[in-house]
N, CA, C and O atoms as a Tripos MOL2 file, in Angstrom:
@<TRIPOS>MOLECULE
protein
  260   259    65     0     0
PROTEIN
NO_CHARGES

@<TRIPOS>ATOM
      1 N          23.3580   16.4770  -16.6240 N.3       1 MET1
      2 CA         22.5280   17.3390  -15.9170 C.3       1 MET1
      3 C          21.4990   16.5880  -15.2190 C.2       1 MET1
      4 O          21.0870   15.5050  -15.6330 O.2       1 MET1
      5 N          21.0200   17.2380  -14.0050 N.am      2 GLY2
      6 CA         19.9750   16.6060  -13.1960 C.3       2 GLY2
      7 C          20.5760   15.6470  -12.2080 C.2       2 GLY2
      8 O          19.8060   14.9600  -11.5360 O.2       2 GLY2
      9 N          21.8290   15.5340  -12.0580 N.am      3 ARG3
     10 CA         22.5290   14.5630  -11.0500 C.3       3 ARG3
     11 C          22.4690   15.2580   -9.7890 C.2       3 ARG3
     12 O          22.4270   14.5620   -8.7750 O.2       3 ARG3
     13 N          22.4580   16.4880   -9.6800 N.am      4 GLY4
     14 CA         22.5580   17.1490   -8.2150 C.3       4 GLY4
     15 C          21.3500   16.7950   -7.3110 C.2       4 GLY4
     16 O          21.5320   16.5230   -6.1240 O.2       4 GLY4
     17 N          20.1670   16.7960   -7.8470 N.am      5 ARG5
     18 CA         18.9720   16.4320   -7.1840 C.3       5 ARG5
     19 C          19.0750   15.0320   -6.5010 C.2       5 ARG5
     20 O          18.8450   14.8120   -5.3120 O.2       5 ARG5
     21 N          19.4700   14.0930   -7.4710 N.am      6 ALA6
     22 CA         19.6140   12.6490   -7.0910 C.3       6 ALA6
     23 C          20.6250   12.3340   -6.0920 C.2       6 ALA6
     24 O          20.4150   11.5270   -5.1870 O.2       6 ALA6
     25 N          21.8090   13.0150   -6.2590 N.am      7 LYS7
     26 CA         22.8830   12.9460   -5.2650 C.3       7 LYS7
     27 C          22.3710   13.4350   -3.9800 C.2       7 LYS7
     28 O          22.5460   12.8160   -2.9310 O.2       7 LYS7
     29 N          21.7080   14.6010   -4.0680 N.am      8 ALA8
     30 CA         21.3830   15.2420   -2.6540 C.3       8 ALA8
     31 C          20.2820   14.2890   -1.9190 C.2       8 ALA8
     32 O          20.2450   14.2260   -0.6900 O.2       8 ALA8
     33 N          19.4300   13.5870   -2.7090 N.am      9 LYS9
     34 CA         18.5100   12.6660   -2.1470 C.3       9 LYS9
     35 C          19.2290   11.5430   -1.5590 C.2       9 LYS9
     36 O          18.8130   11.0630   -0.5040 O.2       9 LYS9
     37 N          20.3440   11.0390   -2.1770 N.am     10 GLN10
     38 CA         21.1730    9.9490   -1.7650 C.3      10 GLN10
     39 C          21.7080   10.2150   -0.6020 C.2      10 GLN10
     40 O          21.6570    9.3950    0.3150 O.2      10 GLN10
     41 N          22.3030   11.4160   -0.4790 N.am     11 THR11
     42 CA         23.0600   11.8920    0.6370 C.3      11 THR11
     43 C          22.1190   12.0860    1.8680 C.2      11 THR11
     44 O          22.5260   11.7630    2.9840 O.2      11 THR11
     45 N          20.9710   12.5630    1.7030 N.am     12 LYS12
     46 CA         20.0560   12.6830    2.7620 C.3      12 LYS12
     47 C          19.6140   11.2750    3.3890 C.2      12 LYS12
     48 O          19.6470   10.9930    4.5860 O.2      12 LYS12
     49 N          19.2370   10.5370    2.4500 N.am     13 VAL13
     50 CA         18.8840    9.0450    2.8990 C.3      13 VAL13
     51 C          20.0030    8.4620    3.5450 C.2      13 VAL13
     52 O          19.7940    7.8640    4.6000 O.2      13 VAL13
     53 N          21.3230    8.5440    3.0270 N.am     14 ALA14
     54 CA         22.4270    7.9170    3.7020 C.3      14 ALA14
     55 C          22.6550    8.5320    5.2630 C.2      14 ALA14
     56 O          22.9290    7.8880    6.2760 O.2      14 ALA14
     57 N          22.4790    9.7910    5.1420 N.am     15 ARG15
     58 CA         22.6740   10.5580    6.5480 C.3      15 ARG15
     59 C          21.6960   10.0540    7.4770 C.2      15 ARG15
     60 O          22.0290    9.7900    8.6320 O.2      15 ARG15
     61 N          20.4180    9.8860    7.0320 N.am     16 GLU16
     62 CA         19.2880    9.4880    7.9280 C.3      16 GLU16
     63 C          19.6070    7.9430    8.4060 C.2      16 GLU16
     64 O          19.3660    7.5830    9.5580 O.2      16 GLU16
     65 N          20.0460    7.2610    7.6380 N.am     17 LEU17
     66 CA         20.4020    5.8530    7.9080 C.3      17 LEU17
     67 C          21.5010    5.7920    8.8970 C.2      17 LEU17
     68 O          21.4640    5.0040    9.8420 O.2      17 LEU17
     69 N          22.4940    6.6290    8.6880 N.am     18 LYS18
     70 CA         23.6770    6.5420    9.4440 C.3      18 LYS18
     71 C          23.4280    7.1080   10.9950 C.2      18 LYS18
     72 O          23.9300    6.5820   11.9890 O.2      18 LYS18
     73 N          22.6150    8.2030   11.0130 N.am     19 TYR19
     74 CA         22.5150    8.8060   12.3460 C.3      19 TYR19
     75 C          21.2300    8.5380   13.0720 C.2      19 TYR19
     76 O          21.0270    8.9910   14.1990 O.2      19 TYR19
     77 N          20.2930    7.7410   12.3680 N.am     20 SER20
     78 CA         19.0360    7.3450   13.0950 C.3      20 SER20
     79 C          19.1790    6.1400   13.8910 C.2      20 SER20
     80 O          19.9300    5.2660   13.4580 O.2      20 SER20
     81 N          18.5880    5.9670   14.9610 N.am     21 SER21
     82 CA         18.7060    4.7240   15.6430 C.3      21 SER21
     83 C          17.2000    4.1040   15.6830 C.2      21 SER21
     84 O          16.3600    4.5740   16.4510 O.2      21 SER21
     85 N          16.9400    3.1270   14.8960 N.am     22 PRO22
     86 CA         15.6230    2.4560   14.8740 C.3      22 PRO22
     87 C          15.2140    1.9320   16.1200 C.2      22 PRO22
     88 O          16.0910    1.5090   16.8730 O.2      22 PRO22
     89 N          13.8860    1.8840   16.5060 N.am     23 ALA23
     90 CA         13.4680    1.3950   17.7460 C.3      23 ALA23
     91 C          13.6360   -0.1590   17.7750 C.2      23 ALA23
     92 O          13.2590   -0.8830   16.8530 O.2      23 ALA23
     93 N          14.2200   -0.5920   18.8890 N.am     24 THR24
     94 CA         14.5500   -2.0000   19.0590 C.3      24 THR24
     95 C          13.5270   -2.6360   19.7450 C.2      24 THR24
     96 O          13.2220   -2.1360   20.8280 O.2      24 THR24
     97 N          12.8330   -3.7710   19.3170 N.am     25 ASP25
     98 CA         11.7270   -4.3480   20.0450 C.3      25 ASP25
     99 C          12.4940   -5.4160   20.8750 C.2      25 ASP25
    100 O          12.8120   -6.5230   20.4390 O.2      25 ASP25
    101 N          12.7430   -4.9680   22.0820 N.am     26 LEU26
    102 CA         13.4910   -5.8090   23.1320 C.3      26 LEU26
    103 C          12.7260   -7.1010   23.5600 C.2      26 LEU26
    104 O          13.3010   -8.1610   23.8040 O.2      26 LEU26
    105 N          11.4120   -6.9190   23.6270 N.am     27 ALA27
    106 CA         10.5050   -8.0660   23.9940 C.3      27 ALA27
    107 C          10.5810   -9.2320   22.9750 C.2      27 ALA27
    108 O          10.6330  -10.4060   23.3410 O.2      27 ALA27
    109 N          10.5860   -8.8130   21.5660 N.am     28 ALA28
    110 CA         10.5910   -9.6910   20.6480 C.3      28 ALA28
    111 C          12.0640  -10.3620   20.6080 C.2      28 ALA28
    112 O          12.1850  -11.5790   20.4660 O.2      28 ALA28
    113 N          13.0510   -9.5950   20.7250 N.am     29 LEU29
    114 CA         14.3420  -10.2520   20.8950 C.3      29 LEU29
    115 C          14.4640  -11.2150   21.9860 C.2      29 LEU29
    116 O          15.0670  -12.2720   21.8030 O.2      29 LEU29
    117 N          13.9230  -10.9180   23.1260 N.am     30 GLN30
    118 CA         14.0020  -11.8450   24.2380 C.3      30 GLN30
    119 C          13.2510  -13.1800   23.9240 C.2      30 GLN30
    120 O          13.7140  -14.2610   24.2880 O.2      30 GLN30
    121 N          12.0160  -13.0610   23.1990 N.am     31 ARG31
    122 CA         11.3950  -14.0890   22.8900 C.3      31 ARG31
    123 C          12.1290  -14.9930   21.8390 C.2      31 ARG31
    124 O          12.0380  -16.2190   21.8980 O.2      31 ARG31
    125 N          12.7610  -14.4340   21.0060 N.am     32 GLU32
    126 CA         13.5870  -15.1460   20.0900 C.3      32 GLU32
    127 C          14.6980  -15.8480   20.6870 C.2      32 GLU32
    128 O          14.9970  -17.0130   20.4260 O.2      32 GLU32
    129 N          15.3090  -15.0750   21.5150 N.am     33 LEU33
    130 CA         16.5190  -15.7270   22.1260 C.3      33 LEU33
    131 C          16.1200  -16.9400   23.1900 C.2      33 LEU33
    132 O          16.7770  -17.9710   23.3350 O.2      33 LEU33
    133 N          14.9490  -16.6090   23.8750 N.am     34 SER34
    134 CA         14.5900  -17.6790   24.8210 C.3      34 SER34
    135 C          13.9470  -18.8990   24.1930 C.2      34 SER34
    136 O          13.9050  -19.9600   24.8160 O.2      34 SER34
    137 N          13.4440  -18.7700   22.9670 N.am     35 SER35
    138 CA         12.8200  -19.9180   22.3350 C.3      35 SER35
    139 C          13.8980  -20.8640   21.7860 C.2      35 SER35
    140 O          13.5700  -21.9840   21.3940 O.2      35 SER35
    141 N          15.2640  -20.4200   21.7440 N.am     36 ASP36
    142 CA         16.3760  -21.3200   21.3100 C.3      36 ASP36
    143 C          16.3390  -22.5010   22.2730 C.2      36 ASP36
    144 O          16.3700  -22.2720   23.4820 O.2      36 ASP36
    145 N          16.2750  -23.7530   21.8110 N.am     37 ASN37
    146 CA         16.2340  -24.8920   22.6560 C.3      37 ASN37
    147 C          17.6480  -25.4630   22.9140 C.2      37 ASN37
    148 O          17.7650  -26.5780   23.4220 O.2      37 ASN37
    149 N          18.7790  -24.6810   22.5550 N.am     38 GLY38
    150 CA         19.9800  -25.0530   22.8650 C.3      38 GLY38
    151 C          20.7160  -25.9510   21.7630 C.2      38 GLY38
    152 O          21.8740  -26.3480   21.8910 O.2      38 GLY38
    153 N          19.9380  -26.2030   20.7230 N.am     39 ASP39
    154 CA         20.5010  -27.1050   19.6510 C.3      39 ASP39
    155 C          20.9070  -26.0590   18.5370 C.2      39 ASP39
    156 O          20.2180  -25.9500   17.5230 O.2      39 ASP39
    157 N          21.9280  -25.3680   18.7220 N.am     40 SER40
    158 CA         22.3630  -24.3380   17.7300 C.3      40 SER40
    159 C          23.0400  -24.9830   16.5140 C.2      40 SER40
    160 O          23.2770  -24.2960   15.5200 O.2      40 SER40
    161 N          23.3410  -26.2230   16.5630 N.am     41 HIS41
    162 CA         23.9770  -26.8890   15.4540 C.3      41 HIS41
    163 C          23.0610  -27.5250   14.5400 C.2      41 HIS41
    164 O          23.5730  -28.1580   13.6160 O.2      41 HIS41
    165 N          21.7820  -27.4790   14.6210 N.am     42 HIS42
    166 CA         20.8870  -28.1520   13.8230 C.3      42 HIS42
    167 C          20.4840  -27.1580   12.6390 C.2      42 HIS42
    168 O          20.1600  -25.9840   12.8200 O.2      42 HIS42
    169 N          20.5490  -27.7710   11.4520 N.am     43 LEU43
    170 CA         20.2900  -26.9830   10.2350 C.3      43 LEU43
    171 C          18.8950  -26.8480    9.8490 C.2      43 LEU43
    172 O          18.5920  -25.9780    9.0320 O.2      43 LEU43
    173 N          17.9780  -27.6460   10.3710 N.am     44 GLY44
    174 CA         16.4750  -27.6330   10.1030 C.3      44 GLY44
    175 C          16.0220  -28.7190    9.1630 C.2      44 GLY44
    176 O          14.8460  -29.0810    9.1450 O.2      44 GLY44
    177 N          16.9280  -29.2310    8.3960 N.am     45 ASP45
    178 CA         16.6430  -30.3300    7.4290 C.3      45 ASP45
    179 C          17.0840  -31.7020    7.9080 C.2      45 ASP45
    180 O          17.2670  -32.6390    7.1310 O.2      45 ASP45
    181 N          17.2520  -31.7820    9.2800 N.am     46 GLY46
    182 CA         17.7450  -33.0770    9.8800 C.3      46 GLY46
    183 C          19.1940  -33.3700    9.7840 C.2      46 GLY46
    184 O          19.6830  -34.4470   10.1240 O.2      46 GLY46
    185 N          19.9470  -32.2370    9.2430 N.am     47 THR47
    186 CA         21.3090  -32.5810    9.1980 C.3      47 THR47
    187 C          21.9920  -31.7930   10.3330 C.2      47 THR47
    188 O          21.5860  -30.6850   10.6830 O.2      47 THR47
    189 N          22.9320  -32.3470   10.8300 N.am     48 ASP48
    190 CA         23.7200  -31.7970   11.9250 C.3      48 ASP48
    191 C          24.8880  -30.9040   11.3850 C.2      48 ASP48
    192 O          25.6820  -31.4380   10.6110 O.2      48 ASP48
    193 N          25.0490  -29.6850   11.7020 N.am     49 GLU49
    194 CA         26.0500  -28.7850   11.2840 C.3      49 GLU49
    195 C          27.4370  -29.3520   11.4500 C.2      49 GLU49
    196 O          28.2560  -29.2060   10.5420 O.2      49 GLU49
    197 N          27.7590  -30.0160   12.6060 N.am     50 THR50
    198 CA         28.9510  -30.5070   12.8230 C.3      50 THR50
    199 C          29.4450  -31.7130   12.0210 C.2      50 THR50
    200 O          30.6320  -31.9780   11.8360 O.2      50 THR50
    201 N          28.3550  -32.4430   11.5480 N.am     51 ALA51
    202 CA         28.6300  -33.4930   10.6230 C.3      51 ALA51
    203 C          28.9860  -32.9330    9.2600 C.2      51 ALA51
    204 O          29.8000  -33.5590    8.5810 O.2      51 ALA51
    205 N          28.4450  -31.7970    8.7920 N.am     52 VAL52
    206 CA         28.6080  -31.1080    7.6200 C.3      52 VAL52
    207 C          30.0660  -30.5630    7.6760 C.2      52 VAL52
    208 O          30.8190  -30.7030    6.7120 O.2      52 VAL52
    209 N          30.4420  -29.9550    8.7960 N.am     53 ASP53
    210 CA         31.8410  -29.4460    8.9010 C.3      53 ASP53
    211 C          32.8550  -30.4930    8.9210 C.2      53 ASP53
    212 O          33.9300  -30.3210    8.3470 O.2      53 ASP53
    213 N          32.5580  -31.6480    9.5930 N.am     54 ASP54
    214 CA         33.5330  -32.7760    9.5350 C.3      54 ASP54
    215 C          33.7910  -33.3540    8.1050 C.2      54 ASP54
    216 O          34.8950  -33.7240    7.7050 O.2      54 ASP54
    217 N          32.5880  -33.3840    7.3620 N.am     55 ALA55
    218 CA         32.8040  -33.8170    5.9310 C.3      55 ALA55
    219 C          33.6610  -32.8490    5.1720 C.2      55 ALA55
    220 O          34.5140  -33.3020    4.4100 O.2      55 ALA55
    221 N          33.5180  -31.6230    5.3070 N.am     56 VAL56
    222 CA         34.2520  -30.6210    4.6100 C.3      56 VAL56
    223 C          35.6390  -30.6340    4.9390 C.2      56 VAL56
    224 O          36.4900  -30.4450    4.0690 O.2      56 VAL56
    225 N          35.9660  -30.8690    6.2820 N.am     57 ILE57
    226 CA         37.3330  -30.8580    6.7410 C.3      57 ILE57
    227 C          38.0350  -32.2020    6.2040 C.2      57 ILE57
    228 O          39.2150  -32.2540    5.8560 O.2      57 ILE57
    229 N          37.1350  -33.2820    6.1890 N.am     58 ASP58
    230 CA         37.7380  -34.5510    5.5200 C.3      58 ASP58
    231 C          38.1740  -34.3810    4.0800 C.2      58 ASP58
    232 O          39.2070  -34.8500    3.6020 O.2      58 ASP58
    233 N          37.2080  -33.6090    3.4040 N.am     59 GLU59
    234 CA         37.4290  -33.4650    1.8760 C.3      59 GLU59
    235 C          38.5840  -32.5470    1.5940 C.2      59 GLU59
    236 O          39.4070  -32.8010    0.7140 O.2      59 GLU59
    237 N          38.6410  -31.3460    2.4450 N.am     60 TYR60
    238 CA         39.5260  -30.4430    2.0540 C.3      60 TYR60
    239 C          40.8040  -30.2260    3.0440 C.2      60 TYR60
    240 O          41.5940  -29.2850    2.9730 O.2      60 TYR60
    241 N          40.8360  -31.2530    3.9430 N.am     61 GLY61
    242 CA         41.7360  -31.1290    4.9840 C.3      61 GLY61
    243 C          43.2350  -31.0150    4.5040 C.2      61 GLY61
    244 O          44.0600  -30.4010    5.1810 O.2      61 GLY61
    245 N          43.5420  -31.6010    3.3670 N.am     62 GLU62
    246 CA         44.8800  -31.4540    2.8080 C.3      62 GLU62
    247 C          45.3090  -30.1420    2.3700 C.2      62 GLU62
    248 O          46.5080  -29.9380    2.1780 O.2      62 GLU62
    249 N          44.3720  -29.1570    2.1790 N.am     63 TYR63
    250 CA         44.6380  -27.8960    1.9660 C.3      63 TYR63
    251 C          45.0570  -26.9250    2.9720 C.2      63 TYR63
    252 O          45.5930  -25.8450    2.7230 O.2      63 TYR63
    253 N          44.7480  -27.4310    4.2330 N.am     64 ARG64
    254 CA         44.9830  -26.5550    5.4390 C.3      64 ARG64
    255 C          46.5590  -26.2830    5.5510 C.2      64 ARG64
    256 O          47.3770  -27.0720    5.0790 O.2      64 ARG64
    257 N          46.8780  -25.2350    6.1410 N.am     65 ARG65
    258 CA         48.3270  -24.8650    6.3170 C.3      65 ARG65
    259 C          48.8150  -25.6600    7.5590 C.2      65 ARG65
    260 O          49.9790  -25.5520    7.9430 O.2      65 ARG65
@<TRIPOS>BOND
     1     1     2 1
     2     2     3 1
     3     3     4 2
     4     3     5 am
     5     5     6 1
     6     6     7 1
     7     7     8 2
     8     7     9 am
     9     9    10 1
    10    10    11 1
    11    11    12 2
    12    11    13 am
    13    13    14 1
    14    14    15 1
    15    15    16 2
    16    15    17 am
    17    17    18 1
    18    18    19 1
    19    19    20 2
    20    19    21 am
    21    21    22 1
    22    22    23 1
    23    23    24 2
    24    23    25 am
    25    25    26 1
    26    26    27 1
    27    27    28 2
    28    27    29 am
    29    29    30 1
    30    30    31 1
    31    31    32 2
    32    31    33 am
    33    33    34 1
    34    34    35 1
    35    35    36 2
    36    35    37 am
    37    37    38 1
    38    38    39 1
    39    39    40 2
    40    39    41 am
    41    41    42 1
    42    42    43 1
    43    43    44 2
    44    43    45 am
    45    45    46 1
    46    46    47 1
    47    47    48 2
    48    47    49 am
    49    49    50 1
    50    50    51 1
    51    51    52 2
    52    51    53 am
    53    53    54 1
    54    54    55 1
    55    55    56 2
    56    55    57 am
    57    57    58 1
    58    58    59 1
    59    59    60 2
    60    59    61 am
    61    61    62 1
    62    62    63 1
    63    63    64 2
    64    63    65 am
    65    65    66 1
    66    66    67 1
    67    67    68 2
    68    67    69 am
    69    69    70 1
    70    70    71 1
    71    71    72 2
    72    71    73 am
    73    73    74 1
    74    74    75 1
    75    75    76 2
    76    75    77 am
    77    77    78 1
    78    78    79 1
    79    79    80 2
    80    79    81 am
    81    81    82 1
    82    82    83 1
    83    83    84 2
    84    83    85 am
    85    85    86 1
    86    86    87 1
    87    87    88 2
    88    87    89 am
    89    89    90 1
    90    90    91 1
    91    91    92 2
    92    91    93 am
    93    93    94 1
    94    94    95 1
    95    95    96 2
    96    95    97 am
    97    97    98 1
    98    98    99 1
    99    99   100 2
   100    99   101 am
   101   101   102 1
   102   102   103 1
   103   103   104 2
   104   103   105 am
   105   105   106 1
   106   106   107 1
   107   107   108 2
   108   107   109 am
   109   109   110 1
   110   110   111 1
   111   111   112 2
   112   111   113 am
   113   113   114 1
   114   114   115 1
   115   115   116 2
   116   115   117 am
   117   117   118 1
   118   118   119 1
   119   119   120 2
   120   119   121 am
   121   121   122 1
   122   122   123 1
   123   123   124 2
   124   123   125 am
   125   125   126 1
   126   126   127 1
   127   127   128 2
   128   127   129 am
   129   129   130 1
   130   130   131 1
   131   131   132 2
   132   131   133 am
   133   133   134 1
   134   134   135 1
   135   135   136 2
   136   135   137 am
   137   137   138 1
   138   138   139 1
   139   139   140 2
   140   139   141 am
   141   141   142 1
   142   142   143 1
   143   143   144 2
   144   143   145 am
   145   145   146 1
   146   146   147 1
   147   147   148 2
   148   147   149 am
   149   149   150 1
   150   150   151 1
   151   151   152 2
   152   151   153 am
   153   153   154 1
   154   154   155 1
   155   155   156 2
   156   155   157 am
   157   157   158 1
   158   158   159 1
   159   159   160 2
   160   159   161 am
   161   161   162 1
   162   162   163 1
   163   163   164 2
   164   163   165 am
   165   165   166 1
   166   166   167 1
   167   167   168 2
   168   167   169 am
   169   169   170 1
   170   170   171 1
   171   171   172 2
   172   171   173 am
   173   173   174 1
   174   174   175 1
   175   175   176 2
   176   175   177 am
   177   177   178 1
   178   178   179 1
   179   179   180 2
   180   179   181 am
   181   181   182 1
   182   182   183 1
   183   183   184 2
   184   183   185 am
   185   185   186 1
   186   186   187 1
   187   187   188 2
   188   187   189 am
   189   189   190 1
   190   190   191 1
   191   191   192 2
   192   191   193 am
   193   193   194 1
   194   194   195 1
   195   195   196 2
   196   195   197 am
   197   197   198 1
   198   198   199 1
   199   199   200 2
   200   199   201 am
   201   201   202 1
   202   202   203 1
   203   203   204 2
   204   203   205 am
   205   205   206 1
   206   206   207 1
   207   207   208 2
   208   207   209 am
   209   209   210 1
   210   210   211 1
   211   211   212 2
   212   211   213 am
   213   213   214 1
   214   214   215 1
   215   215   216 2
   216   215   217 am
   217   217   218 1
   218   218   219 1
   219   219   220 2
   220   219   221 am
   221   221   222 1
   222   222   223 1
   223   223   224 2
   224   223   225 am
   225   225   226 1
   226   226   227 1
   227   227   228 2
   228   227   229 am
   229   229   230 1
   230   230   231 1
   231   231   232 2
   232   231   233 am
   233   233   234 1
   234   234   235 1
   235   235   236 2
   236   235   237 am
   237   237   238 1
   238   238   239 1
   239   239   240 2
   240   239   241 am
   241   241   242 1
   242   242   243 1
   243   243   244 2
   244   243   245 am
   245   245   246 1
   246   246   247 1
   247   247   248 2
   248   247   249 am
   249   249   250 1
   250   250   251 1
   251   251   252 2
   252   251   253 am
   253   253   254 1
   254   254   255 1
   255   255   256 2
   256   255   257 am
   257   257   258 1
   258   258   259 1
   259   259   260 2
@<TRIPOS>SUBSTRUCTURE
     1 MET1         2 RESIDUE 1 A MET
     2 GLY2         6 RESIDUE 1 A GLY
     3 ARG3        10 RESIDUE 1 A ARG
     4 GLY4        14 RESIDUE 1 A GLY
     5 ARG5        18 RESIDUE 1 A ARG
     6 ALA6        22 RESIDUE 1 A ALA
     7 LYS7        26 RESIDUE 1 A LYS
     8 ALA8        30 RESIDUE 1 A ALA
     9 LYS9        34 RESIDUE 1 A LYS
    10 GLN10       38 RESIDUE 1 A GLN
    11 THR11       42 RESIDUE 1 A THR
    12 LYS12       46 RESIDUE 1 A LYS
    13 VAL13       50 RESIDUE 1 A VAL
    14 ALA14       54 RESIDUE 1 A ALA
    15 ARG15       58 RESIDUE 1 A ARG
    16 GLU16       62 RESIDUE 1 A GLU
    17 LEU17       66 RESIDUE 1 A LEU
    18 LYS18       70 RESIDUE 1 A LYS
    19 TYR19       74 RESIDUE 1 A TYR
    20 SER20       78 RESIDUE 1 A SER
    21 SER21       82 RESIDUE 1 A SER
    22 PRO22       86 RESIDUE 1 A PRO
    23 ALA23       90 RESIDUE 1 A ALA
    24 THR24       94 RESIDUE 1 A THR
    25 ASP25       98 RESIDUE 1 A ASP
    26 LEU26      102 RESIDUE 1 A LEU
    27 ALA27      106 RESIDUE 1 A ALA
    28 ALA28      110 RESIDUE 1 A ALA
    29 LEU29      114 RESIDUE 1 A LEU
    30 GLN30      118 RESIDUE 1 A GLN
    31 ARG31      122 RESIDUE 1 A ARG
    32 GLU32      126 RESIDUE 1 A GLU
    33 LEU33      130 RESIDUE 1 A LEU
    34 SER34      134 RESIDUE 1 A SER
    35 SER35      138 RESIDUE 1 A SER
    36 ASP36      142 RESIDUE 1 A ASP
    37 ASN37      146 RESIDUE 1 A ASN
    38 GLY38      150 RESIDUE 1 A GLY
    39 ASP39      154 RESIDUE 1 A ASP
    40 SER40      158 RESIDUE 1 A SER
    41 HIS41      162 RESIDUE 1 A HIS
    42 HIS42      166 RESIDUE 1 A HIS
    43 LEU43      170 RESIDUE 1 A LEU
    44 GLY44      174 RESIDUE 1 A GLY
    45 ASP45      178 RESIDUE 1 A ASP
    46 GLY46      182 RESIDUE 1 A GLY
    47 THR47      186 RESIDUE 1 A THR
    48 ASP48      190 RESIDUE 1 A ASP
    49 GLU49      194 RESIDUE 1 A GLU
    50 THR50      198 RESIDUE 1 A THR
    51 ALA51      202 RESIDUE 1 A ALA
    52 VAL52      206 RESIDUE 1 A VAL
    53 ASP53      210 RESIDUE 1 A ASP
    54 ASP54      214 RESIDUE 1 A ASP
    55 ALA55      218 RESIDUE 1 A ALA
    56 VAL56      222 RESIDUE 1 A VAL
    57 ILE57      226 RESIDUE 1 A ILE
    58 ASP58      230 RESIDUE 1 A ASP
    59 GLU59      234 RESIDUE 1 A GLU
    60 TYR60      238 RESIDUE 1 A TYR
    61 GLY61      242 RESIDUE 1 A GLY
    62 GLU62      246 RESIDUE 1 A GLU
    63 TYR63      250 RESIDUE 1 A TYR
    64 ARG64      254 RESIDUE 1 A ARG
    65 ARG65      258 RESIDUE 1 A ARG
């Protein structure tokens, strides 16, 4: 017993999430996209993402089809 209220609340919240469109801060999105310096393969710790990918391919290359 008591499940009806909880389910109704969950349904209400789910419906609000599904049909509402939150305000998008386009200026913040533009700043974020324009601040990219073009180095999309940099992981932040000094490791190049392509080097990591190459190492994984070398290690697991035999399992490819």
